[in-house]
C-alpha positions as CSV (number, residue, x, y, z in Angstrom):
1,M,-10.4,-58.2,138.5
2,S,-13.8,-58.2,136.8
3,K,-14.1,-58.7,133.1
4,P,-16.6,-56.7,131.0
5,I,-19.8,-58.1,129.7
6,E,-19.2,-59.7,126.3
7,V,-21.8,-58.6,123.7
8,P,-23.1,-61.7,122.0
9,G,-22.2,-61.8,118.3
10,A,-25.8,-62.8,117.4
11,F,-27.0,-59.6,119.0
12,V,-24.8,-57.4,116.9
13,R,-25.3,-59.3,113.7
14,T,-29.0,-59.3,114.0
15,M,-29.3,-55.6,114.7
16,L,-26.9,-54.7,111.8
17,C,-28.6,-57.1,109.3
18,V,-32.1,-55.7,110.0
19,A,-31.0,-52.1,109.9
20,V,-29.0,-52.5,106.6
21,A,-31.8,-54.5,104.9
22,T,-34.5,-52.0,105.8
23,T,-32.3,-49.0,104.8
24,L,-31.6,-50.5,101.4
25,A,-35.3,-51.1,100.9
26,A,-36.5,-47.8,102.2
27,C,-38.1,-45.1,100.0
28,A,-39.3,-41.6,100.7
29,V,-43.0,-41.1,100.0
30,G,-44.4,-37.8,99.2
31,P,-43.4,-35.3,96.5
32,D,-39.7,-34.7,95.6
33,F,-39.3,-30.9,95.6
34,Q,-38.9,-29.3,92.2
35,Q,-37.6,-25.7,92.0
36,P,-40.3,-23.5,90.4
37,A,-39.4,-22.2,87.0
38,A,-38.8,-18.5,86.4
39,P,-41.5,-16.6,84.5
40,S,-40.9,-17.0,80.8
41,V,-40.5,-13.3,79.9
42,G,-37.7,-11.6,78.1
43,R,-37.9,-8.2,79.8
44,Y,-39.2,-6.5,82.9
45,T,-41.4,-3.8,81.4
46,E,-44.3,-3.8,79.0
47,Q,-42.4,-1.8,76.4
48,P,-38.7,-2.2,75.8
49,I,-36.6,0.2,77.9
50,A,-33.9,2.3,76.1
51,T,-30.4,1.1,76.7
52,E,-29.4,4.4,78.1
53,T,-31.1,7.4,79.8
54,A,-31.1,11.0,78.8
55,A,-28.3,13.2,79.7
56,A,-28.5,16.6,81.5
57,P,-26.0,19.3,82.1
58,G,-24.4,19.8,85.5
59,R,-23.7,17.3,88.3
60,G,-25.5,14.1,88.3
61,G,-26.6,14.6,84.7
62,A,-24.5,11.9,83.0
63,S,-26.4,9.4,80.8
64,Q,-26.8,6.0,82.5
65,H,-26.4,2.8,80.5
66,F,-28.3,-0.4,81.2
67,V,-25.9,-3.3,80.6
68,A,-26.3,-7.1,81.1
69,G,-24.3,-8.5,84.0
70,D,-24.1,-9.0,87.7
71,L,-23.8,-6.4,90.4
72,P,-20.7,-6.6,92.6
73,E,-21.3,-7.8,96.1
74,Q,-20.3,-4.4,97.5
75,W,-22.5,-2.6,95.1
76,W,-22.4,0.6,97.1
77,T,-18.8,1.2,96.0
78,L,-20.2,2.1,92.5
79,F,-20.9,5.6,94.0
80,H,-17.1,6.1,94.5
81,S,-17.3,7.5,98.0
82,E,-14.8,6.4,100.6
83,A,-16.9,7.9,103.4
84,L,-20.0,5.9,102.2
85,D,-17.9,2.7,102.0
86,Q,-16.7,3.2,105.5
87,L,-20.1,3.9,106.9
88,V,-21.6,0.7,105.2
89,R,-18.7,-1.3,106.7
90,E,-19.5,0.0,110.1
91,A,-23.2,-0.8,109.7
92,L,-22.4,-4.4,108.7
93,E,-20.2,-4.7,111.7
94,H,-22.3,-3.2,114.4
95,S,-25.9,-3.6,113.3
96,P,-28.1,-5.3,116.0
97,T,-30.4,-6.4,113.2
98,L,-27.7,-8.4,111.5
99,A,-26.6,-9.8,114.9
100,A,-30.1,-11.1,115.5
101,A,-30.3,-12.6,112.0
102,R,-27.0,-14.4,112.5
103,A,-28.2,-15.8,115.8
104,T,-31.4,-16.9,114.3
105,L,-29.5,-18.7,111.5
106,A,-27.3,-20.4,114.1
107,Q,-30.4,-21.5,116.0
108,A,-31.8,-23.1,112.9
109,Q,-28.5,-24.9,112.1
110,E,-28.4,-26.3,115.7
111,N,-32.0,-27.4,115.4
112,L,-31.0,-29.3,112.2
113,K,-28.1,-31.0,114.0
114,A,-30.4,-32.0,116.9
115,A,-32.9,-33.4,114.5
116,K,-30.2,-35.4,112.7
117,G,-29.1,-36.8,116.0
118,G,-32.5,-37.9,117.0
119,L,-33.7,-39.3,113.6
120,L,-30.6,-40.7,111.9
121,Y,-29.0,-42.6,114.7
122,P,-30.1,-45.2,117.3
123,S,-31.1,-44.0,120.8
124,V,-28.7,-45.7,123.3
125,T,-29.5,-45.3,127.0
126,G,-27.5,-46.6,129.9
127,N,-29.1,-47.4,133.3
128,L,-27.6,-48.3,136.7
129,T,-29.7,-48.9,139.8
130,A,-28.8,-50.0,143.3
131,T,-31.3,-51.4,145.8
132,R,-31.1,-52.6,149.4
133,E,-33.1,-55.8,149.7
134,K,-34.1,-58.3,152.4
135,A,-35.0,-61.8,151.5
136,A,-36.7,-64.3,153.8
137,A,-34.8,-67.6,154.3
138,S,-36.2,-71.0,155.3
139,G,-32.9,-72.1,157.1
140,P,-31.8,-71.4,160.6
141,G,-29.9,-68.3,159.4
142,G,-33.1,-66.3,159.0
143,A,-33.6,-63.5,156.6
144,S,-30.6,-62.0,154.7
145,V,-30.0,-58.4,153.8
146,F,-28.0,-57.6,150.7
147,N,-27.3,-55.0,148.0
148,L,-28.5,-55.6,144.5
149,Y,-27.0,-53.8,141.5
150,N,-28.5,-53.7,138.0
151,A,-26.8,-52.3,134.9
152,S,-28.4,-52.2,131.4
153,V,-27.9,-50.7,128.0
154,D,-31.1,-50.2,125.9
155,V,-31.0,-49.5,122.2
156,S,-34.0,-48.2,120.2
157,Y,-34.0,-47.3,116.5
158,S,-36.9,-46.3,114.3
159,L,-36.5,-47.6,110.8
160,D,-37.2,-44.9,108.2
161,I,-38.7,-47.3,105.7
162,F,-41.1,-44.8,104.1
163,G,-38.8,-41.8,104.5
164,G,-40.7,-39.8,107.1
165,N,-37.6,-39.0,109.0
166,R,-35.7,-38.0,105.9
167,R,-38.6,-35.7,104.9
168,Q,-38.4,-34.1,108.4
169,L,-34.7,-33.5,108.0
170,E,-35.4,-32.1,104.5
171,G,-37.8,-29.6,106.0
172,Q,-35.3,-28.7,108.8
173,Q,-32.7,-28.0,106.1
174,A,-35.2,-25.9,104.2
175,L,-35.7,-23.8,107.4
176,V,-31.9,-23.3,107.6
177,D,-31.9,-22.1,104.0
178,Y,-34.8,-19.8,104.8
179,Q,-32.9,-18.2,107.7
180,R,-29.7,-17.9,105.6
181,Y,-31.6,-16.0,102.9
182,Q,-33.3,-13.9,105.6
183,L,-29.8,-12.9,106.7
184,E,-28.9,-12.0,103.1
185,G,-32.1,-10.0,102.9
186,A,-31.4,-8.2,106.1
187,R,-27.9,-7.3,104.9
188,L,-29.3,-6.0,101.6
189,A,-31.9,-3.9,103.4
190,L,-29.3,-2.5,105.8
191,T,-26.9,-1.5,103.1
192,A,-29.6,0.0,100.9
193,N,-31.0,2.0,103.9
194,V,-27.5,3.3,104.7
195,V,-26.9,4.3,101.1
196,T,-30.3,5.9,100.7
197,A,-30.0,7.8,103.9
198,A,-26.6,9.1,103.0
199,I,-27.9,10.3,99.6
200,R,-30.8,11.9,101.3
201,E,-28.5,13.8,103.7
202,A,-26.4,15.0,100.7
203,S,-29.6,16.1,98.9
204,L,-30.9,17.9,102.0
205,R,-27.5,19.7,102.5
206,A,-27.7,20.9,98.9
207,Q,-31.2,22.1,99.3
208,L,-30.4,23.8,102.5
209,Q,-27.4,25.5,101.0
210,A,-29.4,26.7,98.0
211,T,-32.2,28.0,100.3
212,R,-29.7,29.8,102.5
213,E,-28.1,31.5,99.5
214,T,-31.5,32.5,98.2
215,L,-32.4,33.9,101.6
216,A,-29.1,35.8,101.8
217,A,-29.9,37.4,98.4
218,Q,-33.4,38.3,99.5
219,E,-32.2,39.8,102.8
220,E,-29.9,42.0,100.8
221,S,-32.9,43.1,98.8
222,V,-34.7,43.8,102.0
223,H,-31.9,46.1,103.2
224,R,-31.7,47.8,99.8
225,T,-35.4,48.3,99.7
226,Q,-35.5,49.6,103.2
227,R,-32.9,52.3,102.4
228,Q,-34.8,53.2,99.3
229,F,-38.1,53.4,101.3
230,E,-36.5,55.7,103.8
231,L,-35.2,57.9,101.0
232,G,-38.6,57.9,99.3
233,G,-37.4,55.9,96.3
234,A,-39.6,52.8,97.1
235,G,-43.1,52.5,98.3
236,R,-44.4,50.7,101.3
237,L,-45.8,47.9,99.1
238,D,-42.4,47.2,97.7
239,L,-40.8,46.9,101.1
240,V,-43.6,44.7,102.5
241,S,-43.4,42.5,99.4
242,V,-39.7,41.8,99.6
243,Q,-39.9,41.3,103.4
244,S,-42.7,38.8,102.9
245,Q,-40.8,36.9,100.3
246,A,-37.7,36.7,102.6
247,A,-39.9,35.5,105.5
248,Q,-41.4,32.8,103.4
249,T,-38.0,31.5,102.4
250,A,-36.7,31.7,105.9
251,A,-39.7,29.6,107.0
252,T,-38.5,26.7,104.8
253,I,-35.1,26.4,106.4
254,P,-36.2,24.9,109.8
255,P,-38.0,21.9,108.2
256,L,-34.9,21.2,106.1
257,E,-32.7,21.4,109.2
258,S,-35.0,19.1,111.1
259,A,-35.1,16.6,108.2
260,L,-31.3,16.7,108.0
261,A,-30.9,16.1,111.7
262,Q,-33.3,13.2,111.5
263,V,-31.6,11.5,108.7
264,R,-28.2,11.8,110.5
265,D,-29.9,10.2,113.6
266,Q,-31.1,7.4,111.2
267,L,-27.6,6.8,110.0
268,A,-26.4,6.6,113.6
269,V,-29.0,4.0,114.4
270,L,-28.3,2.0,111.2
271,T,-24.6,1.8,112.2
272,G,-25.5,0.5,115.7
273,R,-24.7,3.6,117.6
274,T,-26.6,6.3,119.4
275,P,-26.8,9.7,117.7
276,A,-24.6,11.2,120.4
277,E,-21.7,8.9,119.7
278,A,-22.0,8.2,116.0
279,G,-19.4,10.6,114.6
280,I,-20.8,10.2,111.1
281,P,-19.1,12.1,108.3
282,Q,-21.1,14.8,106.4
283,F,-22.2,13.8,102.9
284,E,-22.2,16.2,100.0
285,I,-23.9,15.5,96.7
286,D,-20.7,16.7,94.9
287,A,-18.7,14.0,96.6
288,L,-20.9,11.2,95.2
289,H,-20.4,9.7,91.7
290,L,-23.5,8.7,89.8
291,P,-23.0,5.2,88.5
292,E,-23.2,5.3,84.7
293,D,-23.1,1.6,83.9
294,L,-26.0,-0.2,85.6
295,P,-25.7,-4.0,85.5
296,V,-29.2,-5.5,85.1
297,S,-29.8,-9.3,85.6
298,L,-31.9,-11.1,83.0
299,P,-35.5,-11.8,84.1
300,S,-34.8,-15.5,84.1
301,E,-32.1,-14.9,86.7
302,I,-33.9,-12.6,89.1
303,V,-35.5,-15.6,90.9
304,R,-32.0,-16.7,91.9
305,R,-30.8,-13.2,92.8
306,R,-33.4,-11.8,95.2
307,P,-33.0,-13.0,98.8
308,D,-36.7,-12.6,99.5
309,I,-37.5,-14.9,96.5
310,R,-35.0,-17.5,97.7
311,A,-36.4,-17.3,101.3
312,S,-39.9,-17.8,99.9
313,E,-38.7,-20.8,97.9
314,A,-37.1,-22.3,101.0
315,L,-40.5,-22.1,102.8
316,L,-42.1,-23.8,99.7
317,H,-39.5,-26.5,100.0
318,Q,-40.3,-26.9,103.7
319,A,-44.0,-27.2,103.0
320,S,-43.3,-29.9,100.3
321,A,-41.3,-31.9,102.9
322,Q,-44.2,-31.7,105.3
323,V,-46.4,-33.3,102.8
324,G,-44.0,-36.2,102.7
325,V,-44.0,-36.4,106.5
326,A,-47.8,-36.5,106.6
327,T,-47.8,-39.1,103.9
328,A,-45.3,-41.3,105.7
329,N,-47.5,-41.2,108.8
330,L,-50.1,-43.2,106.9
331,Y,-47.8,-46.2,106.6
332,P,-46.5,-48.6,109.3
333,Q,-43.8,-47.5,111.7
334,V,-41.2,-50.1,112.5
335,T,-39.0,-49.8,115.6
336,L,-36.1,-52.1,116.6
337,T,-35.2,-52.5,120.3
338,G,-32.3,-54.2,122.0
339,S,-31.4,-54.6,125.6
340,L,-28.2,-55.9,127.4
341,S,-28.2,-56.1,131.2
342,G,-26.2,-57.5,134.1
343,Q,-27.0,-58.1,137.8
344,A,-24.9,-58.6,140.9
345,T,-24.8,-58.1,144.6
346,Q,-21.4,-56.3,144.4
347,L,-20.9,-53.2,142.4
348,H,-17.6,-54.3,141.0
349,D,-19.2,-57.6,139.9
350,V,-22.1,-56.1,138.0
351,L,-20.1,-56.1,134.8
352,S,-18.7,-59.5,135.2
353,G,-21.7,-61.5,136.1
354,P,-24.1,-63.3,133.8
355,S,-25.6,-61.1,131.1
356,L,-29.1,-61.0,129.7
357,W,-29.8,-59.7,126.2
358,S,-32.9,-59.3,124.1
359,L,-33.9,-58.2,120.6
360,G,-37.3,-57.0,119.6
361,A,-39.1,-55.3,116.7
362,G,-42.4,-53.5,116.8
363,I,-44.6,-52.4,114.1
364,V,-47.4,-49.9,114.4
365,Q,-50.0,-49.5,111.6
366,P,-52.7,-46.9,112.0
367,I,-56.1,-48.6,111.5
368,F,-58.7,-46.1,112.6
369,R,-57.9,-42.6,113.7
370,G,-61.2,-40.9,112.7
371,G,-59.7,-39.6,109.5
372,Q,-57.0,-37.6,111.4
373,L,-54.0,-38.7,109.3
374,Q,-55.7,-38.2,106.0
375,A,-56.9,-34.7,107.1
376,E,-53.4,-33.9,108.3
377,R,-52.0,-34.8,104.8
378,R,-54.7,-32.7,103.1
379,A,-53.8,-29.8,105.4
380,A,-50.1,-30.2,104.5
381,M,-51.0,-30.2,100.8
382,A,-53.1,-27.0,101.3
383,A,-50.2,-25.4,103.2
384,Y,-48.0,-26.3,100.2
385,D,-50.5,-24.6,97.8
386,A,-50.5,-21.5,100.1
387,A,-46.7,-21.4,100.1
388,L,-46.6,-21.8,96.3
389,A,-49.0,-18.9,95.9
390,Q,-47.0,-16.7,98.3
391,Y,-43.8,-17.6,96.3
392,Q,-45.5,-16.6,93.1
393,G,-46.6,-13.4,94.7
394,T,-43.1,-12.7,95.8
395,V,-41.7,-13.2,92.3
396,L,-44.3,-10.9,90.8
397,Q,-43.5,-8.3,93.4
398,A,-39.8,-8.5,92.5
399,F,-40.5,-8.1,88.8
400,G,-42.7,-5.1,89.6
401,N,-39.9,-3.6,91.8
402,V,-37.3,-3.9,89.0
403,A,-39.8,-2.5,86.4
404,D,-40.6,0.4,88.6
405,A,-37.0,1.2,89.2
406,L,-36.2,1.1,85.5
407,H,-39.1,3.4,84.7
408,V,-38.2,5.8,87.5
409,L,-34.6,6.1,86.4
410,E,-35.6,7.0,82.8
411,Q,-38.1,9.5,84.3
412,D,-35.5,10.9,86.7
413,A,-33.2,11.6,83.8
414,Q,-35.9,13.4,81.9
415,T,-36.9,15.3,85.0
416,L,-33.4,16.4,85.7
417,K,-32.9,17.5,82.1
418,A,-36.0,19.5,82.3
419,Q,-35.2,21.0,85.7
420,A,-31.7,21.9,84.6
421,Q,-33.2,23.8,81.6
422,A,-35.8,25.4,83.8
423,E,-33.2,26.6,86.3
424,T,-31.0,28.0,83.5
425,L,-34.0,29.9,82.1
426,A,-35.1,31.1,85.5
427,R,-31.5,32.4,86.2
428,E,-31.4,34.1,82.9
429,R,-34.8,35.7,83.5
430,L,-33.6,36.9,86.9
431,D,-30.5,38.5,85.5
432,L,-32.4,40.3,82.8
433,T,-35.2,41.4,85.2
434,R,-32.5,42.7,87.6
435,K,-30.9,44.8,84.8
436,Q,-34.2,46.2,83.7
437,W,-35.1,47.1,87.3
438,E,-31.8,48.9,87.8
439,L,-32.5,50.9,84.6
440,G,-36.0,51.6,85.7
441,G,-37.5,49.5,83.0
442,T,-39.6,47.2,85.2
443,S,-41.2,47.2,88.7
444,Y,-39.7,45.8,91.8
445,L,-42.5,43.3,92.1
446,A,-41.4,41.8,88.8
447,L,-37.9,41.4,90.2
448,L,-39.3,39.7,93.3
449,D,-41.3,37.3,91.1
450,A,-38.2,36.5,89.1
451,Q,-36.2,35.8,92.3
452,R,-39.0,33.6,93.6
453,Q,-39.2,31.6,90.4
454,H,-35.4,31.1,90.3
455,A,-35.4,29.9,93.9
456,L,-38.1,27.4,93.2
457,A,-36.3,26.1,90.1
458,R,-33.0,25.8,91.9
459,A,-34.6,23.8,94.8
460,A,-36.3,21.5,92.3
461,L,-33.0,20.9,90.4
462,V,-31.3,19.9,93.6
463,S,-34.1,17.6,94.6
464,A,-34.0,16.0,91.1
465,E,-30.3,15.4,91.5
466,G,-30.8,13.6,94.8
467,A,-33.7,11.6,93.5
468,R,-31.6,10.2,90.6
469,Y,-28.9,9.0,93.1
470,A,-31.5,7.4,95.4
471,D,-33.4,5.7,92.6
472,T,-30.2,4.2,91.3
473,A,-29.6,2.6,94.7
474,A,-33.2,1.5,94.6
475,L,-32.6,-0.4,91.3
476,F,-29.5,-2.1,92.9
477,Q,-31.7,-3.2,95.8
478,A,-34.5,-4.4,93.5
479,L,-32.0,-6.5,91.6
480,G,-30.9,-8.3,94.8
481,G,-27.7,-6.4,95.7
482,G,-25.1,-8.7,94.2
483,W,-24.6,-11.0,97.2
484,W,-24.4,-14.1,94.9
485,T,-21.2,-12.8,93.3
486,A,-19.2,-13.6,96.4
487,D,-18.1,-17.1,97.2
488,K,-19.9,-16.8,100.6
489,I,-20.4,-13.6,102.5
490,A,-18.4,-13.4,105.7
491,L,-21.6,-12.9,107.7
492,T,-23.1,-16.3,106.9
493,S,-19.7,-18.0,107.4
494,S,-19.3,-16.5,110.9
495,A,-22.9,-17.4,111.7
496,R,-22.3,-21.1,110.9
497,T,-19.1,-21.3,113.0
498,N,-20.3,-19.4,116.0
């Protein structure tokens, strides 16, 4: 029975000693990444924002309070709508956009594993060859024909003396982080789009209902004026005027119906279904609760809260690592090689015959490359500067988003208060004008004008109510959505294990 090749102790000891010694002496050249500091400001807006907004009568008119704190991960539950919660859950489960983001994250993670396997560990290659040979002989037996088998194991390991490999892995890890935050951003965008679309549907339904009620009242006026005209109690101008006003109101209904159908189609697509099979519940503005306590992160914390900022920071980290890689390329590259081989004329003897082994080390030092390596390092540094500028721009944009949302919410409250007052006055004017007309104290044209003004005021009130809900969701999105409050969202966990 053949015995295996014995690996010489000197071979093993030499490889280990050299590897350990060089590892202990190694250092990583290039910059160590430092997380950029947050802007040193104490608020988002130029002037301090009031701690609470104005209040208005009616639905959606409660005062909203800005409080310090973190949003919950499932921030959409603050609207207290089970139908909305269910729709968001379906979107998170079935969205192709999230599926693509998960797959892209998994790809980045596997690329990191592949890079670690290629850079951290020796490359070991086994080789077995068989040849049929004929050798000339000087004796009477003549030439001999025989089989020749060769088996060998080759080991190669590049010593990371100056940290170029570690910087490459650092850059790969930064790309994994980038894709993870891209997934978080896609999740935030998806949930915000679902919530905003549901609010828009509720607002459109309210506007459509108000418009239909106005049209019904105007059509009743048309019938009444028609009878009066036939009896000689109203002139042709009165009849044409009321018919014109009813026709104008009727003309506004098809665009509202079209917009409503489109937003429901949008909700179907967001939940990963076709419009024909979606089965989406209908949303009413009365079924939504306006969040009254609005948690607002401190300005110093927003850079850790927004997925787009974290993703930009990861790209900045990756650019920093590339500077280290380019710097390491300026220094010598040391490679250790080893080989162990055996040879025999019988296959079963190839592992028991005499063995040959060798150890080697090679060093490559760039001497003249026409300035290539220095230019590559300067290019990497310029790429870092560009990534830093893009990061700073992302931070500024985030602060602008939050400031805009805070301003808009205060303006929404003031607008809703004013629209509620305008609708109340328009309704009171309409009631008074109708009574005067019935007593003969005013013209029918005055009544038509009062009806038109009340219809416009009512539509504006409904629109203001919907805008306040939508802008509240926009603030939650601008603040980052609360993903950091969970230990780890299930989406990223499943992406890592798939």
